[in-house]
VEXPA-325274 format. One record per residue (C-alpha): x negated, y negated, z; residue in three letters; residue number from 1. Coordinates in steps of 0.05 Angstrom, whole numbers. Last residue first. Layout:
REM residues N
+--------+--------+--------+---------+-----+
!     c1 !     c2 !     c3 ! residuo ! num !
+--------+--------+--------+---------+-----+
!      X !      Y !      Z !     ALA ! NUM !
...
+--------+--------+--------+---------+-----+
REM end
This chain:
REM residues 189
+--------+--------+--------+---------+-----+
!     c1 !     c2 !     c3 ! residuo ! num !
+--------+--------+--------+---------+-----+
!   1129 !    517 !    279 !     ARG ! 189 !
!   1155 !    499 !    344 !     ASN ! 188 !
!   1116 !    548 !    389 !     GLU ! 187 !
!   1049 !    518 !    350 !     THR ! 186 !
!   1066 !    443 !    376 !     PRO ! 185 !
!   1066 !    410 !    322 !     LEU ! 184 !
!   1010 !    359 !    297 !     LEU ! 183 !
!   1007 !    403 !    227 !     VAL ! 182 !
!   1080 !    379 !    217 !     ARG ! 181 !
!   1078 !    307 !    250 !     ARG ! 180 !
!   1018 !    286 !    208 !     PHE ! 179 !
!   1054 !    318 !    140 !     THR ! 178 !
!   1119 !    281 !    164 !     THR ! 177 !
!   1073 !    202 !    172 !     GLU ! 176 !
!   1049 !    203 !    107 !     ILE ! 175 !
!   1124 !    223 !     66 !     GLU ! 174 !
!   1151 !    190 !     98 !     ASP ! 173 !
!   1091 !    130 !    102 !     ARG ! 172 !
!   1108 !    134 !     18 !     SER ! 171 !
!   1044 !    170 !    -21 !     PRO ! 170 !
!   1012 !    121 !    -54 !     VAL ! 169 !
!   1033 !    112 !   -137 !     SER ! 168 !
!    996 !    129 !   -198 !     GLU ! 167 !
!    954 !    188 !   -152 !     ARG ! 166 !
!    880 !    190 !   -163 !     VAL ! 165 !
!    867 !    154 !   -103 !     ILE ! 164 !
!    926 !    171 !    -65 !     GLY ! 163 !
!    903 !    249 !    -71 !     GLN ! 162 !
!    838 !    243 !    -52 !     LEU ! 161 !
!    865 !    206 !     15 !     LEU ! 160 !
!    914 !    257 !     25 !     LEU ! 159 !
!    867 !    305 !     28 !     GLY ! 158 !
!    816 !    272 !     66 !     CYS ! 157 !
!    871 !    253 !    111 !     PHE ! 156 !
!    904 !    339 !    123 !     VAL ! 155 !
!    823 !    366 !    128 !     ALA ! 154 !
!    809 !    323 !    170 !     SER ! 153 !
!    874 !    328 !    209 !     LEU ! 152 !
!    868 !    411 !    211 !     ALA ! 151 !
!    799 !    407 !    235 !     ARG ! 150 !
!    824 !    383 !    293 !     GLY ! 149 !
!    899 !    418 !    294 !     THR ! 148 !
!    829 !    481 !    304 !     VAL ! 147 !
!    781 !    438 !    349 !     PRO ! 146 !
!    852 !    417 !    399 !     ASP ! 145 !
!    886 !    341 !    385 !     THR ! 144 !
!    872 !    279 !    412 !     TYR ! 143 !
!    793 !    279 !    425 !     PHE ! 142 !
!    796 !    333 !    367 !     THR ! 141 !
!    801 !    269 !    308 !     PHE ! 140 !
!    745 !    253 !    324 !     LEU ! 139 !
!    700 !    309 !    331 !     GLU ! 138 !
!    729 !    330 !    264 !     VAL ! 137 !
!    707 !    268 !    230 !     LEU ! 136 !
!    643 !    263 !    254 !     ALA ! 135 !
!    637 !    345 !    229 !     ALA ! 134 !
!    663 !    318 !    169 !     ASP ! 133 !
!    610 !    264 !    165 !     TRP ! 132 !
!    556 !    313 !    186 !     GLU ! 131 !
!    576 !    349 !    113 !     THR ! 130 !
!    575 !    301 !     72 !     SER ! 129 !
!    498 !    282 !     98 !     VAL ! 128 !
!    485 !    358 !     93 !     HIS ! 127 !
!    505 !    353 !     22 !     ALA ! 126 !
!    476 !    295 !     -7 !     LEU ! 125 !
!    411 !    329 !    -22 !     ALA ! 124 !
!    440 !    391 !    -53 !     PRO ! 123 !
!    466 !    343 !   -105 !     ARG ! 122 !
!    516 !    369 !   -160 !     HIS ! 121 !
!    568 !    395 !   -104 !     LEU ! 120 !
!    544 !    329 !    -46 !     ALA ! 119 !
!    581 !    282 !   -124 !     ALA ! 118 !
!    640 !    298 !    -83 !     ILE ! 117 !
!    620 !    253 !    -20 !     TYR ! 116 !
!    590 !    189 !    -54 !     LEU ! 115 !
!    648 !    191 !   -116 !     GLU ! 114 !
!    700 !    194 !    -57 !     HIS ! 113 !
!    663 !    143 !    -12 !     GLN ! 112 !
!    670 !     89 !    -78 !     VAL ! 111 !
!    743 !    115 !    -78 !     VAL ! 110 !
!    754 !     94 !     -9 !     THR ! 109 !
!    722 !     33 !    -13 !     ARG ! 108 !
!    768 !      1 !    -70 !     THR ! 107 !
!    827 !     35 !    -39 !     ARG ! 106 !
!    815 !     -3 !     20 !     GLU ! 105 !
!    872 !    -55 !     20 !     PRO ! 104 !
!    931 !      0 !     -3 !     GLY ! 103 !
!    896 !     69 !      1 !     LEU ! 102 !
!    848 !     64 !     65 !     TYR ! 101 !
!    900 !     24 !     92 !     ARG ! 100 !
!    967 !     64 !     82 !     LEU !  99 !
!    922 !    136 !    108 !     VAL !  98 !
!    912 !     95 !    172 !     LEU !  97 !
!    977 !     66 !    179 !     ASP !  96 !
!    998 !    138 !    178 !     GLY !  95 !
!    955 !    161 !    217 !     LEU !  94 !
!    988 !    115 !    260 !     ALA !  93 !
!   1046 !    140 !    257 !     THR !  92 !
!   1026 !    204 !    255 !     ALA !  91 !
!   1000 !    205 !    327 !     LEU !  90 !
!   1040 !    159 !    367 !     GLU !  89 !
!   1035 !     96 !    396 !     ALA !  88 !
!   1047 !    103 !    461 !     GLY !  87 !
!    976 !     85 !    497 !     GLY !  86 !
!    961 !     36 !    426 !     ASP !  85 !
!    892 !     59 !    383 !     ILE !  84 !
!    840 !     12 !    388 !     ALA !  83 !
!    794 !     62 !    416 !     ASP !  82 !
!    816 !    104 !    357 !     ALA !  81 !
!    808 !     39 !    303 !     TRP !  80 !
!    744 !     25 !    326 !     ALA !  79 !
!    719 !    115 !    326 !     ARG !  78 !
!    750 !    104 !    253 !     LEU !  77 !
!    708 !     43 !    237 !     GLU !  76 !
!    642 !     71 !    268 !     ALA !  75 !
!    654 !    140 !    232 !     VAL !  74 !
!    671 !     97 !    161 !     ASP !  73 !
!    601 !     60 !    153 !     ASP !  72 !
!    564 !    113 !    180 !     GLN !  71 !
!    585 !    149 !    125 !     ALA !  70 !
!    579 !     95 !     77 !     SER !  69 !
!    500 !     88 !    111 !     HIS !  68 !
!    488 !    165 !     88 !     ARG !  67 !
!    527 !    151 !     31 !     LEU !  66 !
!    485 !    116 !      8 !     ALA !  65 !
!    409 !    140 !     35 !     GLU !  64 !
!    433 !    204 !     -5 !     ALA !  63 !
!    455 !    156 !    -65 !     LEU !  62 !
!    381 !    128 !    -62 !     LEU !  61 !
!    351 !    189 !    -53 !     ASP !  60 !
!    387 !    227 !   -104 !     ASP !  59 !
!    369 !    174 !   -158 !     LEU !  58 !
!    305 !    180 !   -134 !     THR !  57 !
!    228 !    158 !   -104 !     ARG !  56 !
!    276 !    115 !    -59 !     PHE !  55 !
!    238 !     62 !    -10 !     TYR !  54 !
!    177 !     51 !    -67 !     TYR !  53 !
!    220 !     58 !   -125 !     THR !  52 !
!    283 !     17 !   -109 !     THR !  51 !
!    227 !    -31 !    -79 !     SER !  50 !
!    187 !    -31 !   -152 !     GLY !  49 !
!    261 !    -64 !   -193 !     LEU !  48 !
!    240 !   -124 !   -146 !     PRO !  47 !
!    308 !   -138 !   -108 !     VAL !  46 !
!    358 !   -183 !   -131 !     ASP !  45 !
!    401 !   -129 !    -91 !     ALA !  44 !
!    445 !   -126 !   -147 !     ALA !  43 !
!    389 !   -134 !   -189 !     ALA !  42 !
!    357 !    -77 !   -165 !     ALA !  41 !
!    405 !    -27 !   -156 !     VAL !  40 !
!    429 !    -39 !   -231 !     ALA !  39 !
!    340 !    -20 !   -243 !     ARG !  38 !
!    338 !     39 !   -205 !     HIS !  37 !
!    400 !     75 !   -229 !     THR !  36 !
!    481 !     91 !   -228 !     LEU !  35 !
!    521 !     88 !   -292 !     LYS !  34 !
!    546 !    176 !   -272 !     GLU !  33 !
!    560 !    150 !   -198 !     ILE !  32 !
!    604 !     91 !   -227 !     GLY !  31 !
!    601 !     33 !   -248 !     ARG !  30 !
!    629 !    -18 !   -198 !     GLU !  29 !
!    626 !      8 !   -138 !     GLY !  28 !
!    578 !     60 !   -151 !     VAL !  27 !
!    543 !     -8 !   -154 !     VAL !  26 !
!    565 !    -35 !    -87 !     ALA !  25 !
!    547 !     30 !    -62 !     ILE !  24 !
!    475 !     23 !    -96 !     ALA !  23 !
!    474 !    -53 !    -68 !     ALA !  22 !
!    489 !    -15 !      0 !     ARG !  21 !
!    418 !     27 !     -7 !     ALA !  20 !
!    380 !    -26 !    -38 !     ILE !  19 !
!    407 !    -66 !     17 !     ARG !  18 !
!    386 !    -11 !     80 !     GLU !  17 !
!    306 !      0 !     48 !     LYS !  16 !
!    301 !    -91 !     47 !     ARG !  15 !
!    325 !   -104 !    127 !     ALA !  14 !
!    255 !   -110 !    134 !     PRO !  13 !
!    242 !   -168 !    103 !     ASP !  12 !
!    177 !   -219 !    114 !     LYS !  11 !
!    143 !   -152 !    143 !     ARG !  10 !
!    152 !   -111 !     82 !     ARG !   9 !
!    142 !   -165 !     43 !     THR !   8 !
!     73 !   -175 !     66 !     ALA !   7 !
!     56 !    -98 !     60 !     SER !   6 !
!     73 !   -115 !     -9 !     GLU !   5 !
!     26 !   -168 !    -17 !     THR !   4 !
!    -39 !   -118 !     32 !     THR !   3 !
!    -32 !    -62 !    -23 !     SER !   2 !
!      1 !     -2 !     -8 !     MET !   1 !
+--------+--------+--------+---------+-----+
REM end
């Protein structure tokens, strides 16, 4: 590493994260297929060499972008969970969450799913996707039990995936009814 490069890194300690977050923005604008080091460098306002310095391959860059996206999402979900009114029904709260992800946060939801699904063909992303799944199950298990927590996670993710692919968003009633069915006590099924 040259002295100039070392001095630049000290002046810009957030550069690596900024590059990863720029990758998220590029995926949102162009899709994963059109992600390039050059496009990310332009979006992050850094020299092209910075992207390849921190991320040797696009898979390395995508893994870091996915990691940031997952961390952001889990932090947001934890804040949502902390804010659930003690009297609020979980199915209603989950319905509100799904509608938020498919409404005002639709673009972010699409990008997160593109990054997540990229793990199918990019082994470097599989570990991050698995960690994201585990965090979601852990969050929902806090309100239920391990089996129901996994089921809620699967239903939540499925509703989001269907919602971003379908032309119309599922209705609040459809979403809440689905969650209520999962939350029914075993003896009432």
